[in-house]
C-alpha positions as CSV (number, residue, x, y, z in Angstrom):
1,X,12.9,-0.7,-18.2
2,X,13.1,-4.3,-16.9
3,X,10.3,-6.8,-16.6
4,X,10.2,-6.4,-12.8
5,X,9.9,-2.7,-13.1
6,X,7.0,-3.0,-15.6
7,X,5.3,-5.4,-13.3
8,X,5.6,-3.1,-10.3
9,X,4.2,-0.2,-12.3
10,X,1.2,-2.3,-13.5
11,X,0.7,-3.5,-9.9
12,X,0.7,0.0,-8.5
13,X,-1.8,1.1,-11.2
14,X,-4.1,-1.9,-10.2
15,X,-3.7,-0.9,-6.5
16,X,-2.0,-4.1,-5.4
17,X,-1.7,-3.7,-1.6
18,X,1.7,-5.4,-1.2
19,X,4.2,-5.6,-4.0
20,X,5.8,-8.7,-2.3
21,X,2.9,-10.7,-3.9
22,X,4.6,-10.2,-7.3
23,X,7.2,-12.8,-6.2
24,X,4.4,-15.4,-6.2
25,X,2.9,-14.6,-9.6
26,X,3.7,-16.5,-12.7
27,X,5.3,-14.0,-15.0
28,X,6.0,-16.3,-17.9
29,X,3.3,-14.5,-20.0
30,X,4.9,-11.1,-19.5
31,X,7.3,-10.3,-22.3
32,X,9.8,-7.5,-22.8
33,X,10.6,-6.4,-26.3
34,X,12.9,-3.8,-27.7
35,X,11.0,-1.1,-29.6
36,X,11.8,2.0,-31.5
37,X,11.5,4.2,-28.5
38,X,12.7,1.7,-25.8
39,X,11.4,-1.4,-24.1
40,X,7.8,-2.5,-24.7
41,X,6.2,-4.6,-22.1
42,X,3.3,-6.9,-23.0
43,X,1.1,-8.9,-20.7
44,X,1.6,-7.0,-17.4
45,X,-1.8,-5.3,-17.4
46,X,-3.5,-8.5,-18.4
47,X,-1.7,-10.4,-15.6
48,X,-2.9,-7.8,-13.0
49,X,-6.5,-8.0,-14.3
50,X,-6.5,-11.8,-14.0
51,X,-5.0,-11.6,-10.5
52,X,-7.6,-9.1,-9.5
53,X,-10.4,-11.4,-10.7
54,X,-8.9,-14.4,-8.9
55,X,-7.8,-12.7,-5.6
56,X,-9.6,-9.4,-5.2
57,X,-8.6,-9.1,-1.5
58,X,-5.0,-8.4,-2.6
59,X,-6.1,-5.0,-4.1
60,X,-7.2,-1.8,-2.5
61,X,-10.3,0.0,-3.6
62,X,-11.0,3.6,-4.5
63,X,-13.8,5.2,-2.5
64,X,-16.0,5.4,-5.6
65,X,-15.7,1.6,-6.0
66,X,-16.7,0.7,-2.4
67,X,-20.1,-0.5,-1.3
68,X,-21.9,1.3,1.5
69,X,-20.8,-1.4,4.0
70,X,-17.2,-1.2,2.9
71,X,-17.2,2.6,3.1
72,X,-18.7,2.4,6.7
73,X,-16.0,-0.1,7.7
74,X,-13.3,2.2,6.2
75,X,-14.7,5.2,8.1
76,X,-14.8,3.2,11.4
77,X,-11.2,2.2,10.9
78,X,-10.3,5.8,10.1
79,X,-12.1,7.1,13.2
80,X,-10.1,4.6,15.3
81,X,-6.8,5.7,13.8
82,X,-7.6,9.4,14.0
83,X,-9.9,10.2,16.9
84,X,-11.9,13.4,16.3
85,X,-11.1,13.3,12.6
86,X,-7.8,15.1,13.3
87,X,-5.1,14.9,10.7
88,X,-2.2,12.7,11.5
89,X,0.3,14.1,14.0
90,X,3.8,15.0,13.1
91,X,6.2,12.1,12.5
92,X,7.5,10.2,15.5
93,X,11.2,10.8,16.2
94,X,13.2,7.8,15.3
95,X,16.7,9.2,15.7
96,X,16.7,9.3,19.5
97,X,16.8,6.6,22.1
98,X,14.2,6.5,24.8
99,X,16.8,7.2,27.5
100,X,17.5,10.5,25.8
101,X,13.9,11.7,26.0
102,X,12.3,13.5,28.8
103,X,9.5,11.9,30.7
104,X,6.9,13.9,28.8
105,X,8.4,13.1,25.4
106,X,8.6,9.4,26.3
107,X,5.0,9.3,27.4
108,X,3.9,11.1,24.2
109,X,6.0,8.7,22.0
110,X,4.5,5.6,23.7
111,X,1.0,7.0,23.4
112,X,1.4,7.7,19.7
113,X,3.0,4.3,19.2
114,X,0.1,2.5,20.9
115,X,-2.4,4.5,18.8
116,X,-0.7,3.7,15.5
117,X,0.2,0.0,16.1
118,X,-2.3,-1.1,18.7
C-alpha cells in the first residue's frame, strides 16, 4: 500500500466529498513504515480529523449526524432530483449519438439530462 492509497482510504472513511482535495493537503505528517504483515500507515486518520475540524464543509454527513434543518434541506434537494419520490430511472444511453435516436428517444434523453443537471 502506498501513502496515497492510505490517504484515499482514510478520506473515504471520513466521507470527504471530493478526493481531489487530497492534492492540497500537507501530507508530511503521514508516514509509511514496513511492518511484519505489510505497510503500516500512521497519521492519515489524524490528518482527516484535523481537516474535518478546520473545513467541515468538505465532508458529507450521515443522516444520523444531520440537524433538522440540514435534513429538511437534503429532502428538499432529493424531492427536486426525484419528483414523486421515484427511484432513479435507468441509466441514460451514452453509446449513441443524438442523430441515431428517434424523436421520442431524443426528447426523453434531453428531459432526463435537464432533470439531472439543471
